[in-house]
C-alpha positions as CSV (number, residue, x, y, z in Angstrom):
1,M,-17.5,-22.9,3.8
2,L,-14.3,-21.1,4.7
3,K,-15.0,-17.3,5.3
4,T,-12.4,-14.6,6.1
5,R,-13.2,-10.8,6.7
6,F,-11.3,-7.5,6.4
7,A,-12.9,-5.2,9.0
8,P,-11.4,-1.8,8.9
9,S,-12.4,1.3,10.8
10,P,-13.1,4.5,8.6
11,T,-11.0,6.7,10.7
12,G,-8.7,8.2,8.1
13,Y,-6.4,7.3,5.6
14,I,-5.8,3.6,4.9
15,H,-2.0,2.5,5.8
16,I,0.2,-0.3,4.6
17,G,-0.7,-2.5,7.7
18,N,-4.4,-2.1,7.1
19,V,-3.9,-3.4,3.4
20,R,-1.9,-6.4,4.4
21,S,-4.7,-7.3,6.8
22,A,-6.8,-7.5,3.9
23,I,-4.5,-9.2,1.5
24,Y,-3.8,-12.3,3.7
25,P,-7.5,-13.0,4.3
26,Y,-8.2,-12.4,0.8
27,L,-5.7,-15.0,-0.4
28,I,-6.7,-17.5,2.3
29,A,-10.3,-17.4,1.1
30,K,-9.7,-17.4,-2.7
31,Q,-7.5,-20.3,-2.2
32,A,-10.0,-22.4,-0.7
33,N,-12.7,-21.3,-3.1
34,G,-14.4,-19.6,0.3
35,K,-15.8,-16.0,0.8
36,F,-14.0,-13.0,1.8
37,I,-16.2,-10.2,3.6
38,L,-15.7,-6.5,3.8
39,R,-17.1,-5.2,7.1
40,I,-16.8,-1.6,8.0
41,E,-16.2,-1.1,11.9
42,D,-17.9,2.3,12.3
43,T,-18.9,2.3,15.9
44,D,-16.3,4.8,17.0
45,Q,-18.2,7.8,16.0
46,A,-15.8,10.4,17.5
47,R,-13.0,9.1,15.1
48,Y,-15.4,8.8,12.3
49,V,-14.0,10.3,8.9
50,E,-16.1,11.5,6.1
51,G,-15.1,9.7,2.8
52,A,-12.9,7.0,4.7
53,T,-15.4,4.2,3.8
54,E,-15.2,5.2,0.0
55,L,-11.3,5.4,0.1
56,I,-11.2,1.6,1.9
57,E,-13.6,0.5,-0.9
58,D,-11.7,2.2,-3.7
59,T,-8.4,1.0,-2.4
60,L,-9.5,-2.6,-2.3
61,K,-10.9,-2.4,-5.7
62,W,-7.7,-0.6,-6.9
63,L,-5.7,-3.7,-5.7
64,G,-8.2,-6.2,-7.2
65,L,-9.2,-7.5,-3.6
66,D,-13.0,-7.9,-4.6
67,W,-15.1,-8.8,-1.9
68,D,-18.0,-11.4,-2.0
69,E,-20.1,-10.0,0.8
70,G,-20.1,-6.4,2.2
71,P,-21.0,-2.8,1.1
72,I,-22.2,-2.3,-2.2
73,V,-22.4,-6.0,-3.2
74,G,-24.5,-6.9,-0.3
75,G,-24.7,-10.6,1.0
76,P,-26.8,-12.9,3.3
77,D,-25.7,-11.2,6.5
78,E,-26.5,-7.6,5.7
79,P,-25.8,-4.9,7.0
80,Y,-22.2,-4.9,6.8
81,F,-21.7,-1.6,8.7
82,Q,-21.7,-2.0,12.5
83,S,-23.4,1.2,13.2
84,E,-26.5,-0.5,11.5
85,R,-26.3,-3.6,13.5
86,K,-27.2,-2.3,16.9
87,A,-30.1,-4.3,17.4
88,I,-28.3,-7.4,16.9
89,Y,-25.6,-6.5,19.4
90,H,-28.3,-5.6,22.0
91,E,-29.8,-9.0,21.3
92,W,-26.9,-10.9,21.8
93,A,-26.1,-8.6,24.9
94,K,-29.4,-9.6,26.4
95,K,-28.4,-13.3,26.2
96,L,-25.3,-12.7,28.4
97,I,-27.3,-10.7,30.8
98,A,-29.9,-13.7,31.1
99,M,-27.0,-16.0,31.7
100,G,-25.6,-13.7,34.3
101,R,-22.5,-12.9,32.4
102,A,-23.1,-9.3,31.8
103,Y,-24.2,-6.3,34.0
104,A,-25.1,-2.7,33.7
105,D,-22.6,-0.5,35.1
106,P,-23.4,3.1,36.1
107,T,-20.3,3.9,37.8
108,P,-19.0,7.2,37.0
109,S,-15.8,7.8,35.1
110,D,-14.1,9.8,38.0
111,V,-14.8,6.9,40.4
112,I,-13.4,4.4,38.0
113,Q,-10.3,6.8,37.7
114,G,-10.1,6.6,41.5
115,Y,-9.8,2.8,41.3
116,R,-7.0,3.1,38.9
117,D,-5.3,5.7,41.0
118,K,-5.6,3.5,44.0
119,C,-4.0,0.5,42.4
120,N,-1.1,2.8,40.9
121,A,-0.5,4.1,44.5
122,E,-0.5,0.5,45.8
123,K,1.7,-0.6,42.9
124,I,-0.8,-3.4,42.0
125,P,-2.3,-4.3,38.6
126,Y,-5.6,-2.5,37.8
127,L,-8.4,-5.0,37.2
128,Y,-12.0,-3.5,37.3
129,R,-13.4,-6.9,38.1
130,N,-11.7,-6.3,41.6
131,F,-14.2,-3.3,42.0
132,R,-17.1,-4.9,40.5
133,P,-20.2,-3.2,41.9
134,T,-22.6,-5.7,44.3
135,A,-25.8,-4.2,43.1
136,T,-26.4,-3.0,39.5
137,P,-29.4,-1.5,37.8
138,E,-31.4,-3.1,34.9
139,W,-29.5,-2.5,31.7
140,H,-30.8,-0.1,29.2
141,E,-29.2,2.1,26.7
142,G,-27.4,5.1,28.2
143,I,-25.6,2.7,30.7
144,P,-22.5,0.8,29.8
145,L,-22.7,-3.0,29.9
146,R,-19.8,-4.9,31.0
147,F,-18.8,-8.6,30.7
148,K,-18.6,-10.5,34.0
149,A,-15.3,-12.3,33.7
150,D,-14.6,-15.6,34.8
151,P,-10.8,-15.7,35.1
152,K,-8.9,-18.8,34.7
153,V,-5.9,-20.2,32.6
154,R,-6.9,-19.8,28.9
155,V,-5.1,-21.9,26.2
156,W,-5.5,-21.5,22.5
157,H,-3.5,-22.2,19.3
158,D,-2.5,-19.1,17.0
159,E,-1.8,-20.5,13.5
160,V,1.3,-18.4,13.1
161,M,2.4,-18.0,16.8
162,G,1.8,-21.4,17.9
163,D,0.4,-22.7,21.2
164,M,-0.5,-19.8,23.5
165,E,-1.3,-19.5,27.2
166,A,-2.4,-16.7,29.3
167,G,-3.4,-16.6,33.2
168,P,-6.4,-15.1,34.9
169,E,-4.5,-12.0,35.6
170,V,-5.1,-10.7,32.1
171,Q,-8.9,-11.2,32.1
172,D,-11.2,-8.5,33.1
173,D,-14.9,-7.1,33.2
174,I,-14.4,-5.5,29.8
175,I,-17.2,-3.0,28.3
176,L,-19.3,-4.6,25.8
177,I,-21.9,-1.8,24.9
178,K,-21.0,1.8,25.6
179,A,-23.2,4.4,27.1
180,D,-24.2,5.6,23.5
181,G,-25.7,2.1,22.8
182,L,-23.0,1.2,20.3
183,P,-20.7,-1.8,21.1
184,T,-17.0,-1.8,21.7
185,Y,-14.6,-3.7,19.2
186,N,-14.2,-6.4,21.8
187,F,-17.9,-7.4,21.6
188,A,-19.0,-6.5,18.1
189,H,-16.3,-8.3,16.2
190,I,-17.2,-11.5,18.0
191,V,-20.8,-11.3,17.4
192,D,-20.3,-10.1,13.9
193,D,-18.0,-13.3,13.0
194,A,-20.4,-15.6,14.6
195,T,-23.4,-14.4,12.7
196,M,-21.5,-14.0,9.4
197,G,-19.9,-17.5,9.6
198,V,-16.2,-16.4,9.7
199,T,-13.9,-19.3,10.0
200,H,-10.6,-17.7,9.9
201,I,-9.5,-14.3,11.5
202,C,-6.3,-12.5,10.4
203,R,-5.4,-9.4,12.6
204,G,-2.4,-7.7,14.0
205,V,-0.2,-9.3,16.5
206,E,-1.1,-6.4,18.8
207,Y,-4.5,-8.3,19.6
208,L,-2.8,-11.4,21.2
209,S,-2.9,-9.7,24.7
210,S,-6.7,-9.2,24.3
211,T,-7.3,-12.8,23.1
212,P,-7.9,-14.3,26.6
213,N,-11.1,-11.8,27.0
214,Y,-12.2,-12.8,23.8
215,L,-12.1,-16.3,24.4
216,A,-14.1,-15.8,27.7
217,I,-17.0,-14.3,25.5
218,Y,-16.8,-17.2,23.0
219,E,-16.9,-19.6,25.8
220,A,-20.0,-17.7,27.4
221,F,-22.0,-18.1,24.2
222,G,-20.8,-21.7,23.5
223,L,-19.3,-20.4,20.3
224,E,-16.5,-22.3,18.3
225,V,-13.4,-20.2,18.3
226,P,-12.3,-19.3,14.6
227,K,-8.9,-20.1,13.5
228,L,-6.8,-17.1,14.8
229,I,-4.0,-15.9,12.6
230,S,-1.6,-13.2,14.0
231,L,0.2,-11.0,11.7
232,P,3.6,-9.7,12.6
233,H,4.1,-5.8,12.9
234,I,5.4,-4.2,10.0
235,L,8.5,-2.1,11.2
236,G,10.1,0.8,10.0
237,P,13.2,1.1,7.8
238,T,15.6,0.5,10.6
239,G,13.5,-2.5,11.9
240,G,13.7,-1.1,15.6
241,K,10.0,-0.3,15.9
242,K,6.5,-0.3,14.1
243,L,6.1,1.6,10.9
244,G,4.7,5.1,11.5
245,K,4.3,8.6,10.0
246,R,7.6,9.4,11.8
247,D,9.4,7.2,9.5
248,G,8.0,8.9,6.4
249,A,5.3,6.2,6.2
250,K,2.7,7.1,3.4
251,S,-0.9,6.0,2.9
252,V,-1.6,3.5,0.2
253,D,-3.5,6.3,-1.7
254,E,-0.2,8.5,-1.5
255,Y,1.7,5.7,-3.2
256,R,-1.0,5.2,-5.5
257,K,-0.7,8.9,-6.5
258,D,2.9,8.7,-6.8
259,G,2.5,6.2,-9.6
260,I,2.9,2.7,-7.7
261,L,1.0,0.0,-9.7
262,P,-1.4,-2.1,-7.8
263,E,0.2,-5.1,-9.0
264,A,3.3,-3.9,-7.3
265,M,1.8,-3.0,-4.2
266,L,-0.1,-6.2,-3.8
267,N,3.1,-8.1,-4.7
268,Y,5.0,-6.1,-2.2
269,L,2.8,-6.1,0.9
270,A,1.8,-9.9,0.3
271,C,5.7,-10.7,0.6
272,L,5.9,-8.5,3.8
273,G,6.0,-11.2,6.4
274,W,5.6,-14.1,4.1
275,N,7.5,-16.0,1.5
276,D,7.0,-19.2,-0.3
277,G,10.5,-20.5,0.5
278,T,12.0,-19.6,-3.0
279,E,14.1,-16.8,-4.4
280,E,11.2,-15.6,-6.3
281,E,10.2,-11.8,-5.9
282,I,7.7,-11.2,-8.6
283,Y,4.2,-12.7,-8.1
284,T,0.8,-11.8,-9.8
285,K,-2.3,-12.1,-7.7
286,E,-2.9,-15.6,-9.5
287,D,0.4,-16.8,-8.2
288,L,-0.2,-15.6,-4.8
289,I,-3.5,-17.4,-4.5
290,T,-1.8,-20.5,-5.6
291,K,1.2,-20.3,-3.4
292,F,0.3,-18.3,-0.3
293,S,0.2,-20.6,3.0
294,V,-0.3,-19.3,6.4
295,D,2.4,-21.7,7.8
296,R,4.8,-19.5,5.9
297,I,4.0,-16.3,7.6
298,Q,6.9,-15.1,9.7
299,T,6.5,-14.5,13.6
300,S,9.1,-11.6,13.7
301,G,8.3,-8.1,12.4
302,A,8.9,-7.4,8.9
303,R,10.8,-4.2,7.8
304,F,9.2,-1.9,5.3
305,D,11.8,-1.0,2.6
306,E,10.4,1.5,0.2
307,T,13.5,1.1,-2.0
308,K,12.5,-2.5,-2.7
309,L,8.9,-1.4,-3.3
310,L,10.3,1.0,-6.1
311,W,12.3,-1.8,-7.5
312,Q,9.2,-4.2,-7.7
313,N,7.3,-1.3,-9.3
314,G,9.7,-0.8,-12.0
315,Q,9.9,-4.5,-12.6
316,W,6.0,-4.5,-12.9
317,I,6.2,-1.5,-15.3
318,R,8.4,-3.5,-17.4
319,K,6.4,-6.9,-17.1
320,I,3.3,-5.1,-18.0
321,A,4.9,-3.4,-21.3
322,G,6.7,-6.7,-22.2
323,E,3.8,-9.0,-21.6
324,Q,0.7,-6.8,-22.4
325,G,2.3,-4.2,-24.6
326,I,2.7,-0.5,-24.6
327,D,-0.8,0.3,-25.1
328,A,-1.8,-1.7,-21.8
329,L,0.9,0.4,-19.9
330,Y,-0.1,3.6,-21.5
331,E,-3.7,3.1,-20.2
332,R,-2.3,3.5,-16.7
333,T,-0.4,6.9,-17.4
334,A,-3.3,9.3,-17.4
335,G,-2.4,12.3,-15.0
336,F,1.3,11.2,-14.9
337,W,2.5,13.3,-18.0
338,P,4.1,16.7,-17.5
339,E,1.7,19.6,-18.3
340,S,3.4,20.3,-21.5
341,A,2.5,16.9,-22.8
342,E,-1.4,18.1,-22.8
343,P,-1.5,19.2,-26.4
344,Y,0.0,16.1,-27.8
345,G,-1.8,13.0,-28.9
346,D,-2.1,9.5,-27.7
347,D,0.3,8.0,-30.5
348,Y,3.1,10.5,-29.6
349,K,2.8,9.7,-25.9
350,K,3.1,6.0,-26.6
351,Q,6.1,6.5,-28.7
352,V,7.8,8.4,-25.9
353,L,6.8,5.7,-23.4
354,S,7.9,3.0,-25.5
355,I,11.3,4.2,-25.3
356,I,11.4,5.6,-21.7
357,Y,9.5,2.8,-19.6
358,D,12.4,0.6,-19.0
359,R,13.8,3.4,-16.9
360,L,10.7,4.2,-14.8
361,K,10.5,3.4,-11.2
362,T,7.0,4.9,-10.8
363,L,4.5,6.4,-13.3
364,K,5.3,9.8,-11.6
365,D,8.8,9.7,-13.0
366,L,7.3,10.5,-16.5
367,K,6.8,14.1,-15.2
368,T,10.4,14.7,-14.7
369,M,11.9,12.2,-17.4
370,T,9.9,13.1,-20.6
371,T,9.7,17.0,-20.4
372,Y,12.0,17.6,-23.1
373,F,9.9,15.5,-25.6
374,F,7.0,18.1,-25.1
375,S,8.9,21.2,-24.8
376,D,12.4,22.8,-25.8
377,P,14.7,22.5,-22.7
378,E,16.4,25.5,-21.3
379,I,19.8,25.6,-22.8
380,D,22.6,25.5,-20.0
381,I,26.0,25.4,-21.6
382,E,27.7,24.5,-18.2
383,I,25.9,21.3,-18.1
384,I,28.0,20.4,-21.2
385,T,31.2,21.9,-20.1
386,N,31.0,20.4,-16.7
387,N,30.4,16.9,-18.2
388,K,33.1,14.4,-17.3
389,F,33.4,13.3,-20.8
390,L,33.2,16.7,-22.4
391,K,35.1,19.1,-20.1
392,K,38.5,18.4,-21.6
393,L,37.0,19.6,-25.0
394,S,37.3,23.2,-25.8
395,E,34.1,25.0,-26.9
396,E,35.2,25.4,-30.2
397,E,35.6,21.7,-30.5
398,L,32.3,21.2,-29.2
399,S,30.7,23.5,-31.5
400,E,32.6,21.9,-34.6
401,L,31.4,18.5,-33.3
402,L,27.8,19.6,-33.4
403,Q,27.9,21.0,-36.6
404,I,29.3,17.7,-38.2
405,A,26.4,15.8,-36.4
406,A,24.0,18.4,-37.7
407,D,24.9,18.1,-41.3
408,K,25.2,14.3,-41.0
409,L,21.8,14.0,-39.7
410,E,20.3,16.4,-41.9
411,N,21.0,13.9,-44.8
412,T,19.7,10.9,-42.9
413,V,16.7,8.9,-43.4
414,W,14.7,9.4,-40.0
415,D,14.0,6.1,-38.7
416,E,15.8,4.3,-35.9
417,E,17.8,2.0,-38.1
418,N,19.3,4.6,-40.3
419,L,19.8,7.0,-37.4
420,Q,21.9,4.3,-35.6
421,A,23.9,3.8,-38.8
422,A,24.5,7.6,-39.1
423,L,25.7,7.9,-35.5
424,N,28.2,5.0,-36.0
425,Q,29.6,6.8,-39.0
426,L,30.0,10.1,-37.0
427,L,31.9,8.1,-34.7
428,E,34.5,7.1,-37.5
429,Q,34.3,10.4,-39.0
430,T,35.1,12.4,-35.9
431,G,37.4,9.7,-34.2
432,K,35.5,10.4,-31.0
433,K,34.4,7.8,-28.4
434,P,30.5,7.1,-28.0
435,A,30.9,8.5,-24.3
436,E,32.0,12.0,-25.9
437,L,30.2,12.5,-29.0
438,F,26.6,10.6,-28.0
439,S,26.9,12.6,-24.6
440,L,27.2,16.0,-26.4
441,I,24.4,15.1,-28.9
442,R,22.2,13.8,-26.2
443,I,22.5,16.9,-23.9
444,S,22.0,19.3,-26.7
445,L,18.6,17.6,-27.3
446,S,17.3,17.1,-23.7
447,Y,19.6,19.0,-21.1
448,A,18.5,16.1,-18.9
449,P,20.5,14.0,-16.5
450,F,19.0,11.0,-18.4
451,S,17.5,10.0,-21.9
452,P,16.9,6.9,-23.8
453,A,19.1,5.5,-26.5
454,L,20.1,8.2,-28.6
455,H,18.9,6.8,-32.0
456,Q,15.5,6.5,-30.4
457,T,15.4,9.8,-28.8
458,L,16.2,11.3,-32.2
459,A,13.5,9.2,-34.0
460,V,10.8,10.2,-31.5
461,L,11.6,13.8,-31.3
462,G,11.6,14.0,-35.3
463,K,14.0,15.4,-37.6
464,N,13.1,19.1,-37.3
465,I,13.1,19.6,-33.6
466,S,16.3,17.5,-33.3
467,L,18.3,19.5,-35.9
468,A,16.8,22.9,-34.5
469,R,17.9,21.9,-30.9
470,L,21.3,20.9,-32.0
471,R,21.7,24.3,-34.0
472,K,20.5,26.4,-30.9
473,T,23.1,24.8,-28.9
474,I,25.8,25.6,-31.4
475,T,24.8,29.1,-31.4
476,A,24.7,29.2,-27.5
477,I,28.2,27.7,-27.4
478,E,29.5,30.2,-29.9
479,N,27.9,33.1,-27.9
480,H,29.1,31.7,-24.7
């Protein structure tokens, strides 16, 4: 059976690159009716961050990347935390010792640093195997265990990068078990993948340089090498280097709190370094499972474009509202409304959402774009007098136009159809263009840079509030 895995370290926030390294193996497994494993690589105790494992699990669930084996759900190869698998690593380490392919190395760190300094001074590459001790003690916990390299030309095939080759100069006596008894990544992931039956390994292209050492360990154990899939770097906005915090890179959790939908994040990251050869840009999870293929993963780095992510998020907001209805979209908006919306019921907020959603890029935009639906805006006459469509009108004209509008609307049946008819009649009555009259009424209602279609805004605000705001603005203009 095809098996893939996502094996993050709980060392802090989960970033964009981490998540893409989960999406691709998930899609590969699901497409083949295989298994997707979550394994927590928590052997670096110095970098362990409390709560990071739960954040990883929560992020995967949020994205809909349910794992078949791993924490919470269990599985045939428990435990799925490396820190709980120490006995397994020691058992495999002893096999290498018995084969003469591993040795205990009590060499002090200052001596090892001396070897490095010597090589630097002589301007030759540092390889620990050139300083391999001739006599070594019996291995026990408290002493590092090293692999005994067998340097030679290594050739392998990478499913993305193609046929690869590396010489003996890149192979060394790497540490397998640290002094604290826990394994290094270099050793643990090979043992775990072998015992869990992993058939396809997706990881960043930065691991290519270490692959010759991994191949030597596979060879020593007589293991079949899984299919290796190297994922290109995610680059910063300029495309010149890897995406990092200095580029303003945010964690996935931050994007989630900013109102990015999980469907949009999954869609965007899946296409960051992959495409199906078409112009399509919006994919559901089911679409991705069907269409994803390893041979369409690009070999060069993929540039992270937050503008594109926001665009796709807006598309997904509209897609959910259009296909599943406003109620389905509304369920996702908890925590994103302005504080002034708190006293209002669900029905009213759904009405607001129904006329505003098509302008949202993120759910967080609700905070800034809907405030005037829940509280009276602060009147600022300069917003009217500085408006490009209104600045040529005198304050007397502005006041008169608003009074005509208020009188007309007061005698209008308050629904969208009748309000639109009344607004059209006002254009005829005043002889003004929509950009002039409608801008004046819109600003008087909201004092916001944007509001939905005027007849819809009026309908949702209600007759009393709408007329009261128009009259307040009339008074403010007259007193200006």
